[in-house]
mmCIF entry with sequence, helices, sheets and N, C-alpha, C, O atoms, coordinates in Angstrom:
data_MODEL
# 
_entry.id   MODEL 
# 
_entity.id                         1 
_entity.type                       polymer 
_entity.pdbx_number_of_molecules   1 
# 
_entity_poly.entity_id                      1 
_entity_poly.type                           'polypeptide(L)' 
_entity_poly.nstd_linkage                   no 
_entity_poly.nstd_monomer                   no 
_entity_poly.pdbx_seq_one_letter_code       MPYIQHLGPVAALIAGVLILIMPRLLNYIIALYLIVTGLVGLFGR 
_entity_poly.pdbx_seq_one_letter_code_can   MPYIQHLGPVAALIAGVLILIMPRLLNYIIALYLIVTGLVGLFGR 
_entity_poly.pdbx_strand_id                 A 
# 
loop_
_entity_poly_seq.entity_id 
_entity_poly_seq.num 
_entity_poly_seq.mon_id 
_entity_poly_seq.hetero 
1 1  MET n 
1 2  PRO n 
1 3  TYR n 
1 4  ILE n 
1 5  GLN n 
1 6  HIS n 
1 7  LEU n 
1 8  GLY n 
1 9  PRO n 
1 10 VAL n 
1 11 ALA n 
1 12 ALA n 
1 13 LEU n 
1 14 ILE n 
1 15 ALA n 
1 16 GLY n 
1 17 VAL n 
1 18 LEU n 
1 19 ILE n 
1 20 LEU n 
1 21 ILE n 
1 22 MET n 
1 23 PRO n 
1 24 ARG n 
1 25 LEU n 
1 26 LEU n 
1 27 ASN n 
1 28 TYR n 
1 29 ILE n 
1 30 ILE n 
1 31 ALA n 
1 32 LEU n 
1 33 TYR n 
1 34 LEU n 
1 35 ILE n 
1 36 VAL n 
1 37 THR n 
1 38 GLY n 
1 39 LEU n 
1 40 VAL n 
1 41 GLY n 
1 42 LEU n 
1 43 PHE n 
1 44 GLY n 
1 45 ARG n 
# 
_struct_asym.id          A 
_struct_asym.entity_id   1 
# 
loop_
_struct_conf.conf_type_id 
_struct_conf.id 
_struct_conf.pdbx_PDB_helix_id 
_struct_conf.beg_label_comp_id 
_struct_conf.beg_label_asym_id 
_struct_conf.beg_label_seq_id 
_struct_conf.pdbx_beg_PDB_ins_code 
_struct_conf.end_label_comp_id 
_struct_conf.end_label_asym_id 
_struct_conf.end_label_seq_id 
_struct_conf.pdbx_end_PDB_ins_code 
_struct_conf.beg_auth_comp_id 
_struct_conf.beg_auth_asym_id 
_struct_conf.beg_auth_seq_id 
_struct_conf.end_auth_comp_id 
_struct_conf.end_auth_asym_id 
_struct_conf.end_auth_seq_id 
_struct_conf.pdbx_PDB_helix_class 
_struct_conf.details 
_struct_conf.pdbx_PDB_helix_length 
HELX_P HELX_P1 AA1 LEU A 7  ? ILE A 21 ? LEU A 7  ILE A 21 1 ? 15 
HELX_P HELX_P2 AA2 LEU A 25 ? PHE A 43 ? LEU A 25 PHE A 43 1 ? 19 
# 
_struct_conf_type.id          HELX_P 
_struct_conf_type.criteria    ? 
_struct_conf_type.reference   ? 
# 
loop_
_atom_site.group_PDB 
_atom_site.id 
_atom_site.type_symbol 
_atom_site.label_atom_id 
_atom_site.label_alt_id 
_atom_site.label_comp_id 
_atom_site.label_asym_id 
_atom_site.label_entity_id 
_atom_site.label_seq_id 
_atom_site.pdbx_PDB_ins_code 
_atom_site.Cartn_x 
_atom_site.Cartn_y 
_atom_site.Cartn_z 
_atom_site.occupancy 
_atom_site.B_iso_or_equiv 
_atom_site.pdbx_formal_charge 
_atom_site.auth_seq_id 
_atom_site.auth_comp_id 
_atom_site.auth_asym_id 
_atom_site.auth_atom_id 
_atom_site.pdbx_PDB_model_num 
ATOM 1   N N  . MET A 1 1  ? -2.557 18.226  4.860   1.00 0.00 ? 1  MET A N  1 
ATOM 2   C CA . MET A 1 1  ? -2.693 17.012  5.665   1.00 0.00 ? 1  MET A CA 1 
ATOM 3   C C  . MET A 1 1  ? -1.353 16.310  5.804   1.00 0.00 ? 1  MET A C  1 
ATOM 4   O O  . MET A 1 1  ? -1.016 15.458  4.983   1.00 0.00 ? 1  MET A O  1 
ATOM 5   N N  . PRO A 1 2  ? -0.555 16.666  6.868   1.00 0.00 ? 2  PRO A N  1 
ATOM 6   C CA . PRO A 1 2  ? 0.729  16.089  6.995   1.00 0.00 ? 2  PRO A CA 1 
ATOM 7   C C  . PRO A 1 2  ? 0.773  14.617  7.386   1.00 0.00 ? 2  PRO A C  1 
ATOM 8   O O  . PRO A 1 2  ? 1.805  13.973  7.198   1.00 0.00 ? 2  PRO A O  1 
ATOM 9   N N  . TYR A 1 3  ? -0.315 14.060  7.924   1.00 0.00 ? 3  TYR A N  1 
ATOM 10  C CA . TYR A 1 3  ? -0.340 12.634  8.318   1.00 0.00 ? 3  TYR A CA 1 
ATOM 11  C C  . TYR A 1 3  ? -0.419 11.707  7.016   1.00 0.00 ? 3  TYR A C  1 
ATOM 12  O O  . TYR A 1 3  ? -0.127 10.514  7.092   1.00 0.00 ? 3  TYR A O  1 
ATOM 13  N N  . ILE A 1 4  ? -0.795 12.259  5.910   1.00 0.00 ? 4  ILE A N  1 
ATOM 14  C CA . ILE A 1 4  ? -0.873 11.470  4.682   1.00 0.00 ? 4  ILE A CA 1 
ATOM 15  C C  . ILE A 1 4  ? 0.494  11.175  4.197   1.00 0.00 ? 4  ILE A C  1 
ATOM 16  O O  . ILE A 1 4  ? 0.716  10.113  3.615   1.00 0.00 ? 4  ILE A O  1 
ATOM 17  N N  . GLN A 1 5  ? 1.442  12.069  4.406   1.00 0.00 ? 5  GLN A N  1 
ATOM 18  C CA . GLN A 1 5  ? 2.879  11.846  3.927   1.00 0.00 ? 5  GLN A CA 1 
ATOM 19  C C  . GLN A 1 5  ? 3.468  10.676  4.631   1.00 0.00 ? 5  GLN A C  1 
ATOM 20  O O  . GLN A 1 5  ? 4.383  10.055  4.091   1.00 0.00 ? 5  GLN A O  1 
ATOM 21  N N  . HIS A 1 6  ? 3.003  10.326  5.813   1.00 0.00 ? 6  HIS A N  1 
ATOM 22  C CA . HIS A 1 6  ? 3.579  9.193   6.575   1.00 0.00 ? 6  HIS A CA 1 
ATOM 23  C C  . HIS A 1 6  ? 2.902  7.927   6.254   1.00 0.00 ? 6  HIS A C  1 
ATOM 24  O O  . HIS A 1 6  ? 3.341  6.867   6.701   1.00 0.00 ? 6  HIS A O  1 
ATOM 25  N N  . LEU A 1 7  ? 1.827  7.975   5.482   1.00 0.00 ? 7  LEU A N  1 
ATOM 26  C CA . LEU A 1 7  ? 1.051  6.726   5.132   1.00 0.00 ? 7  LEU A CA 1 
ATOM 27  C C  . LEU A 1 7  ? 1.769  5.773   4.289   1.00 0.00 ? 7  LEU A C  1 
ATOM 28  O O  . LEU A 1 7  ? 1.707  4.562   4.498   1.00 0.00 ? 7  LEU A O  1 
ATOM 29  N N  . GLY A 1 8  ? 2.489  6.321   3.285   1.00 0.00 ? 8  GLY A N  1 
ATOM 30  C CA . GLY A 1 8  ? 3.200  5.432   2.349   1.00 0.00 ? 8  GLY A CA 1 
ATOM 31  C C  . GLY A 1 8  ? 4.288  4.611   3.022   1.00 0.00 ? 8  GLY A C  1 
ATOM 32  O O  . GLY A 1 8  ? 4.279  3.390   2.865   1.00 0.00 ? 8  GLY A O  1 
ATOM 33  N N  . PRO A 1 9  ? 5.178  5.166   3.724   1.00 0.00 ? 9  PRO A N  1 
ATOM 34  C CA . PRO A 1 9  ? 6.229  4.425   4.444   1.00 0.00 ? 9  PRO A CA 1 
ATOM 35  C C  . PRO A 1 9  ? 5.616  3.445   5.447   1.00 0.00 ? 9  PRO A C  1 
ATOM 36  O O  . PRO A 1 9  ? 6.073  2.303   5.504   1.00 0.00 ? 9  PRO A O  1 
ATOM 37  N N  . VAL A 1 10 ? 4.652  3.806   6.206   1.00 0.00 ? 10 VAL A N  1 
ATOM 38  C CA . VAL A 1 10 ? 4.006  2.938   7.183   1.00 0.00 ? 10 VAL A CA 1 
ATOM 39  C C  . VAL A 1 10 ? 3.341  1.760   6.420   1.00 0.00 ? 10 VAL A C  1 
ATOM 40  O O  . VAL A 1 10 ? 3.523  0.605   6.807   1.00 0.00 ? 10 VAL A O  1 
ATOM 41  N N  . ALA A 1 11 ? 2.611  2.031   5.391   1.00 0.00 ? 11 ALA A N  1 
ATOM 42  C CA . ALA A 1 11 ? 1.974  0.976   4.620   1.00 0.00 ? 11 ALA A CA 1 
ATOM 43  C C  . ALA A 1 11 ? 3.017  -0.047  4.010   1.00 0.00 ? 11 ALA A C  1 
ATOM 44  O O  . ALA A 1 11 ? 2.819  -1.262  4.013   1.00 0.00 ? 11 ALA A O  1 
ATOM 45  N N  . ALA A 1 12 ? 4.081  0.522   3.516   1.00 0.00 ? 12 ALA A N  1 
ATOM 46  C CA . ALA A 1 12 ? 5.204  -0.248  2.971   1.00 0.00 ? 12 ALA A CA 1 
ATOM 47  C C  . ALA A 1 12 ? 5.768  -1.186  4.027   1.00 0.00 ? 12 ALA A C  1 
ATOM 48  O O  . ALA A 1 12 ? 5.989  -2.366  3.757   1.00 0.00 ? 12 ALA A O  1 
ATOM 49  N N  . LEU A 1 13 ? 6.006  -0.656  5.256   1.00 0.00 ? 13 LEU A N  1 
ATOM 50  C CA . LEU A 1 13 ? 6.540  -1.406  6.333   1.00 0.00 ? 13 LEU A CA 1 
ATOM 51  C C  . LEU A 1 13 ? 5.597  -2.500  6.724   1.00 0.00 ? 13 LEU A C  1 
ATOM 52  O O  . LEU A 1 13 ? 6.059  -3.629  6.887   1.00 0.00 ? 13 LEU A O  1 
ATOM 53  N N  . ILE A 1 14 ? 4.347  -2.278  6.888   1.00 0.00 ? 14 ILE A N  1 
ATOM 54  C CA . ILE A 1 14 ? 3.352  -3.295  7.220   1.00 0.00 ? 14 ILE A CA 1 
ATOM 55  C C  . ILE A 1 14 ? 3.315  -4.361  6.145   1.00 0.00 ? 14 ILE A C  1 
ATOM 56  O O  . ILE A 1 14 ? 3.317  -5.548  6.470   1.00 0.00 ? 14 ILE A O  1 
ATOM 57  N N  . ALA A 1 15 ? 3.281  -3.972  4.843   1.00 0.00 ? 15 ALA A N  1 
ATOM 58  C CA . ALA A 1 15 ? 3.188  -4.882  3.741   1.00 0.00 ? 15 ALA A CA 1 
ATOM 59  C C  . ALA A 1 15 ? 4.468  -5.772  3.755   1.00 0.00 ? 15 ALA A C  1 
ATOM 60  O O  . ALA A 1 15 ? 4.379  -6.985  3.563   1.00 0.00 ? 15 ALA A O  1 
ATOM 61  N N  . GLY A 1 16 ? 5.620  -5.174  3.977   1.00 0.00 ? 16 GLY A N  1 
ATOM 62  C CA . GLY A 1 16 ? 6.900  -5.964  3.957   1.00 0.00 ? 16 GLY A CA 1 
ATOM 63  C C  . GLY A 1 16 ? 6.880  -7.044  5.120   1.00 0.00 ? 16 GLY A C  1 
ATOM 64  O O  . GLY A 1 16 ? 7.331  -8.168  4.901   1.00 0.00 ? 16 GLY A O  1 
ATOM 65  N N  . VAL A 1 17 ? 6.382  -6.717  6.295   1.00 0.00 ? 17 VAL A N  1 
ATOM 66  C CA . VAL A 1 17 ? 6.299  -7.612  7.393   1.00 0.00 ? 17 VAL A CA 1 
ATOM 67  C C  . VAL A 1 17 ? 5.315  -8.714  7.036   1.00 0.00 ? 17 VAL A C  1 
ATOM 68  O O  . VAL A 1 17 ? 5.611  -9.888  7.256   1.00 0.00 ? 17 VAL A O  1 
ATOM 69  N N  . LEU A 1 18 ? 4.197  -8.383  6.513   1.00 0.00 ? 18 LEU A N  1 
ATOM 70  C CA . LEU A 1 18 ? 3.143  -9.407  6.121   1.00 0.00 ? 18 LEU A CA 1 
ATOM 71  C C  . LEU A 1 18 ? 3.624  -10.345 5.074   1.00 0.00 ? 18 LEU A C  1 
ATOM 72  O O  . LEU A 1 18 ? 3.331  -11.539 5.114   1.00 0.00 ? 18 LEU A O  1 
ATOM 73  N N  . ILE A 1 19 ? 4.413  -9.785  4.067   1.00 0.00 ? 19 ILE A N  1 
ATOM 74  C CA . ILE A 1 19 ? 4.919  -10.633 3.080   1.00 0.00 ? 19 ILE A CA 1 
ATOM 75  C C  . ILE A 1 19 ? 5.945  -11.635 3.651   1.00 0.00 ? 19 ILE A C  1 
ATOM 76  O O  . ILE A 1 19 ? 5.961  -12.800 3.252   1.00 0.00 ? 19 ILE A O  1 
ATOM 77  N N  . LEU A 1 20 ? 6.834  -11.161 4.623   1.00 0.00 ? 20 LEU A N  1 
ATOM 78  C CA . LEU A 1 20 ? 7.752  -12.046 5.228   1.00 0.00 ? 20 LEU A CA 1 
ATOM 79  C C  . LEU A 1 20 ? 7.012  -13.168 6.005   1.00 0.00 ? 20 LEU A C  1 
ATOM 80  O O  . LEU A 1 20 ? 7.454  -14.318 5.992   1.00 0.00 ? 20 LEU A O  1 
ATOM 81  N N  . ILE A 1 21 ? 5.912  -12.839 6.664   1.00 0.00 ? 21 ILE A N  1 
ATOM 82  C CA . ILE A 1 21 ? 5.160  -13.754 7.440   1.00 0.00 ? 21 ILE A CA 1 
ATOM 83  C C  . ILE A 1 21 ? 4.424  -14.806 6.571   1.00 0.00 ? 21 ILE A C  1 
ATOM 84  O O  . ILE A 1 21 ? 4.449  -16.013 6.811   1.00 0.00 ? 21 ILE A O  1 
ATOM 85  N N  . MET A 1 22 ? 3.773  -14.231 5.546   1.00 0.00 ? 22 MET A N  1 
ATOM 86  C CA . MET A 1 22 ? 2.923  -15.005 4.667   1.00 0.00 ? 22 MET A CA 1 
ATOM 87  C C  . MET A 1 22 ? 3.211  -14.633 3.202   1.00 0.00 ? 22 MET A C  1 
ATOM 88  O O  . MET A 1 22 ? 2.582  -13.702 2.699   1.00 0.00 ? 22 MET A O  1 
ATOM 89  N N  . PRO A 1 23 ? 4.111  -15.300 2.508   1.00 0.00 ? 23 PRO A N  1 
ATOM 90  C CA . PRO A 1 23 ? 4.539  -14.858 1.156   1.00 0.00 ? 23 PRO A CA 1 
ATOM 91  C C  . PRO A 1 23 ? 3.408  -14.896 0.137   1.00 0.00 ? 23 PRO A C  1 
ATOM 92  O O  . PRO A 1 23 ? 3.494  -14.218 -0.887  1.00 0.00 ? 23 PRO A O  1 
ATOM 93  N N  . ARG A 1 24 ? 2.335  -15.678 0.386   1.00 0.00 ? 24 ARG A N  1 
ATOM 94  C CA . ARG A 1 24 ? 1.236  -15.732 -0.580  1.00 0.00 ? 24 ARG A CA 1 
ATOM 95  C C  . ARG A 1 24 ? 0.491  -14.435 -0.654  1.00 0.00 ? 24 ARG A C  1 
ATOM 96  O O  . ARG A 1 24 ? -0.245 -14.187 -1.609  1.00 0.00 ? 24 ARG A O  1 
ATOM 97  N N  . LEU A 1 25 ? 0.675  -13.597 0.352   1.00 0.00 ? 25 LEU A N  1 
ATOM 98  C CA . LEU A 1 25 ? -0.095 -12.332 0.386   1.00 0.00 ? 25 LEU A CA 1 
ATOM 99  C C  . LEU A 1 25 ? 0.490  -11.348 -0.626  1.00 0.00 ? 25 LEU A C  1 
ATOM 100 O O  . LEU A 1 25 ? -0.114 -10.308 -0.890  1.00 0.00 ? 25 LEU A O  1 
ATOM 101 N N  . LEU A 1 26 ? 1.649  -11.656 -1.193  1.00 0.00 ? 26 LEU A N  1 
ATOM 102 C CA . LEU A 1 26 ? 2.296  -10.654 -2.097  1.00 0.00 ? 26 LEU A CA 1 
ATOM 103 C C  . LEU A 1 26 ? 1.382  -10.238 -3.262  1.00 0.00 ? 26 LEU A C  1 
ATOM 104 O O  . LEU A 1 26 ? 1.298  -9.061  -3.616  1.00 0.00 ? 26 LEU A O  1 
ATOM 105 N N  . ASN A 1 27 ? 0.715  -11.217 -3.837  1.00 0.00 ? 27 ASN A N  1 
ATOM 106 C CA . ASN A 1 27 ? -0.164 -10.866 -4.997  1.00 0.00 ? 27 ASN A CA 1 
ATOM 107 C C  . ASN A 1 27 ? -1.272 -9.939  -4.547  1.00 0.00 ? 27 ASN A C  1 
ATOM 108 O O  . ASN A 1 27 ? -1.571 -8.962  -5.234  1.00 0.00 ? 27 ASN A O  1 
ATOM 109 N N  . TYR A 1 28 ? -1.876 -10.214 -3.434  1.00 0.00 ? 28 TYR A N  1 
ATOM 110 C CA . TYR A 1 28 ? -2.986 -9.398  -2.946  1.00 0.00 ? 28 TYR A CA 1 
ATOM 111 C C  . TYR A 1 28 ? -2.490 -8.008  -2.562  1.00 0.00 ? 28 TYR A C  1 
ATOM 112 O O  . TYR A 1 28 ? -3.153 -7.017  -2.869  1.00 0.00 ? 28 TYR A O  1 
ATOM 113 N N  . ILE A 1 29 ? -1.335 -7.914  -1.893  1.00 0.00 ? 29 ILE A N  1 
ATOM 114 C CA . ILE A 1 29 ? -0.885 -6.583  -1.533  1.00 0.00 ? 29 ILE A CA 1 
ATOM 115 C C  . ILE A 1 29 ? -0.536 -5.726  -2.770  1.00 0.00 ? 29 ILE A C  1 
ATOM 116 O O  . ILE A 1 29 ? -0.892 -4.551  -2.868  1.00 0.00 ? 29 ILE A O  1 
ATOM 117 N N  . ILE A 1 30 ? 0.154  -6.353  -3.671  1.00 0.00 ? 30 ILE A N  1 
ATOM 118 C CA . ILE A 1 30 ? 0.489  -5.592  -4.910  1.00 0.00 ? 30 ILE A CA 1 
ATOM 119 C C  . ILE A 1 30 ? -0.842 -5.156  -5.646  1.00 0.00 ? 30 ILE A C  1 
ATOM 120 O O  . ILE A 1 30 ? -0.947 -4.013  -6.091  1.00 0.00 ? 30 ILE A O  1 
ATOM 121 N N  . ALA A 1 31 ? -1.782 -6.020  -5.755  1.00 0.00 ? 31 ALA A N  1 
ATOM 122 C CA . ALA A 1 31 ? -2.990 -5.676  -6.389  1.00 0.00 ? 31 ALA A CA 1 
ATOM 123 C C  . ALA A 1 31 ? -3.714 -4.560  -5.679  1.00 0.00 ? 31 ALA A C  1 
ATOM 124 O O  . ALA A 1 31 ? -4.197 -3.616  -6.304  1.00 0.00 ? 31 ALA A O  1 
ATOM 125 N N  . LEU A 1 32 ? -3.786 -4.678  -4.333  1.00 0.00 ? 32 LEU A N  1 
ATOM 126 C CA . LEU A 1 32 ? -4.414 -3.615  -3.563  1.00 0.00 ? 32 LEU A CA 1 
ATOM 127 C C  . LEU A 1 32 ? -3.718 -2.280  -3.680  1.00 0.00 ? 32 LEU A C  1 
ATOM 128 O O  . LEU A 1 32 ? -4.355 -1.227  -3.725  1.00 0.00 ? 32 LEU A O  1 
ATOM 129 N N  . TYR A 1 33 ? -2.364 -2.340  -3.730  1.00 0.00 ? 33 TYR A N  1 
ATOM 130 C CA . TYR A 1 33 ? -1.602 -1.057  -3.865  1.00 0.00 ? 33 TYR A CA 1 
ATOM 131 C C  . TYR A 1 33 ? -1.807 -0.447  -5.229  1.00 0.00 ? 33 TYR A C  1 
ATOM 132 O O  . TYR A 1 33 ? -1.911 0.775   -5.341  1.00 0.00 ? 33 TYR A O  1 
ATOM 133 N N  . LEU A 1 34 ? -1.869 -1.238  -6.254  1.00 0.00 ? 34 LEU A N  1 
ATOM 134 C CA . LEU A 1 34 ? -2.105 -0.692  -7.602  1.00 0.00 ? 34 LEU A CA 1 
ATOM 135 C C  . LEU A 1 34 ? -3.460 -0.107  -7.698  1.00 0.00 ? 34 LEU A C  1 
ATOM 136 O O  . LEU A 1 34 ? -3.614 0.948   -8.312  1.00 0.00 ? 34 LEU A O  1 
ATOM 137 N N  . ILE A 1 35 ? -4.489 -0.737  -7.118  1.00 0.00 ? 35 ILE A N  1 
ATOM 138 C CA . ILE A 1 35 ? -5.876 -0.263  -7.153  1.00 0.00 ? 35 ILE A CA 1 
ATOM 139 C C  . ILE A 1 35 ? -5.953 1.111   -6.367  1.00 0.00 ? 35 ILE A C  1 
ATOM 140 O O  . ILE A 1 35 ? -6.506 2.088   -6.873  1.00 0.00 ? 35 ILE A O  1 
ATOM 141 N N  . VAL A 1 36 ? -5.417 1.144   -5.201  1.00 0.00 ? 36 VAL A N  1 
ATOM 142 C CA . VAL A 1 36 ? -5.459 2.342   -4.456  1.00 0.00 ? 36 VAL A CA 1 
ATOM 143 C C  . VAL A 1 36 ? -4.672 3.479   -5.122  1.00 0.00 ? 36 VAL A C  1 
ATOM 144 O O  . VAL A 1 36 ? -5.149 4.613   -5.141  1.00 0.00 ? 36 VAL A O  1 
ATOM 145 N N  . THR A 1 37 ? -3.481 3.203   -5.666  1.00 0.00 ? 37 THR A N  1 
ATOM 146 C CA . THR A 1 37 ? -2.728 4.215   -6.316  1.00 0.00 ? 37 THR A CA 1 
ATOM 147 C C  . THR A 1 37 ? -3.487 4.710   -7.572  1.00 0.00 ? 37 THR A C  1 
ATOM 148 O O  . THR A 1 37 ? -3.463 5.907   -7.861  1.00 0.00 ? 37 THR A O  1 
ATOM 149 N N  . GLY A 1 38 ? -4.130 3.844   -8.292  1.00 0.00 ? 38 GLY A N  1 
ATOM 150 C CA . GLY A 1 38 ? -4.906 4.230   -9.437  1.00 0.00 ? 38 GLY A CA 1 
ATOM 151 C C  . GLY A 1 38 ? -6.079 5.166   -9.018  1.00 0.00 ? 38 GLY A C  1 
ATOM 152 O O  . GLY A 1 38 ? -6.321 6.200   -9.641  1.00 0.00 ? 38 GLY A O  1 
ATOM 153 N N  . LEU A 1 39 ? -6.763 4.777   -7.986  1.00 0.00 ? 39 LEU A N  1 
ATOM 154 C CA . LEU A 1 39 ? -7.982 5.605   -7.532  1.00 0.00 ? 39 LEU A CA 1 
ATOM 155 C C  . LEU A 1 39 ? -7.466 6.962   -7.013  1.00 0.00 ? 39 LEU A C  1 
ATOM 156 O O  . LEU A 1 39 ? -8.087 7.988   -7.291  1.00 0.00 ? 39 LEU A O  1 
ATOM 157 N N  . VAL A 1 40 ? -6.364 6.995   -6.279  1.00 0.00 ? 40 VAL A N  1 
ATOM 158 C CA . VAL A 1 40 ? -5.816 8.249   -5.777  1.00 0.00 ? 40 VAL A CA 1 
ATOM 159 C C  . VAL A 1 40 ? -5.446 9.123   -6.988  1.00 0.00 ? 40 VAL A C  1 
ATOM 160 O O  . VAL A 1 40 ? -5.714 10.324  -7.028  1.00 0.00 ? 40 VAL A O  1 
ATOM 161 N N  . GLY A 1 41 ? -4.845 8.488   -7.927  1.00 0.00 ? 41 GLY A N  1 
ATOM 162 C CA . GLY A 1 41 ? -4.436 9.282   -9.132  1.00 0.00 ? 41 GLY A CA 1 
ATOM 163 C C  . GLY A 1 41 ? -5.561 9.826   -9.916  1.00 0.00 ? 41 GLY A C  1 
ATOM 164 O O  . GLY A 1 41 ? -5.464 10.909  -10.493 1.00 0.00 ? 41 GLY A O  1 
ATOM 165 N N  . LEU A 1 42 ? -6.687 9.059   -9.952  1.00 0.00 ? 42 LEU A N  1 
ATOM 166 C CA . LEU A 1 42 ? -7.845 9.550   -10.667 1.00 0.00 ? 42 LEU A CA 1 
ATOM 167 C C  . LEU A 1 42 ? -8.713 10.571  -9.915  1.00 0.00 ? 42 LEU A C  1 
ATOM 168 O O  . LEU A 1 42 ? -9.218 11.536  -10.488 1.00 0.00 ? 42 LEU A O  1 
ATOM 169 N N  . PHE A 1 43 ? -8.856 10.326  -8.672  1.00 0.00 ? 43 PHE A N  1 
ATOM 170 C CA . PHE A 1 43 ? -9.801 11.172  -7.932  1.00 0.00 ? 43 PHE A CA 1 
ATOM 171 C C  . PHE A 1 43 ? -9.173 12.020  -6.864  1.00 0.00 ? 43 PHE A C  1 
ATOM 172 O O  . PHE A 1 43 ? -9.837 12.895  -6.309  1.00 0.00 ? 43 PHE A O  1 
ATOM 173 N N  . GLY A 1 44 ? -7.886 11.787  -6.548  1.00 0.00 ? 44 GLY A N  1 
ATOM 174 C CA . GLY A 1 44 ? -7.216 12.470  -5.422  1.00 0.00 ? 44 GLY A CA 1 
ATOM 175 C C  . GLY A 1 44 ? -6.904 14.013  -5.771  1.00 0.00 ? 44 GLY A C  1 
ATOM 176 O O  . GLY A 1 44 ? -6.698 14.819  -4.863  1.00 0.00 ? 44 GLY A O  1 
ATOM 177 N N  . ARG A 1 45 ? -6.882 14.341  -6.970  1.00 0.00 ? 45 ARG A N  1 
ATOM 178 C CA . ARG A 1 45 ? -6.375 15.713  -7.276  1.00 0.00 ? 45 ARG A CA 1 
ATOM 179 C C  . ARG A 1 45 ? -7.578 16.560  -7.768  1.00 0.00 ? 45 ARG A C  1 
ATOM 180 O O  . ARG A 1 45 ? -7.415 17.738  -8.086  1.00 0.00 ? 45 ARG A O  1 
# 
């Protein structure tokens, strides 16, 4: 699945723009990233 390889950089770019616009989103974006990373690590392989 080659499109998954581009998901990380695109998500990081969107998150960076959102943090610049609304800095209070930083906590939620980090929490969501950690949850998704943990779930992918547990169930993705």
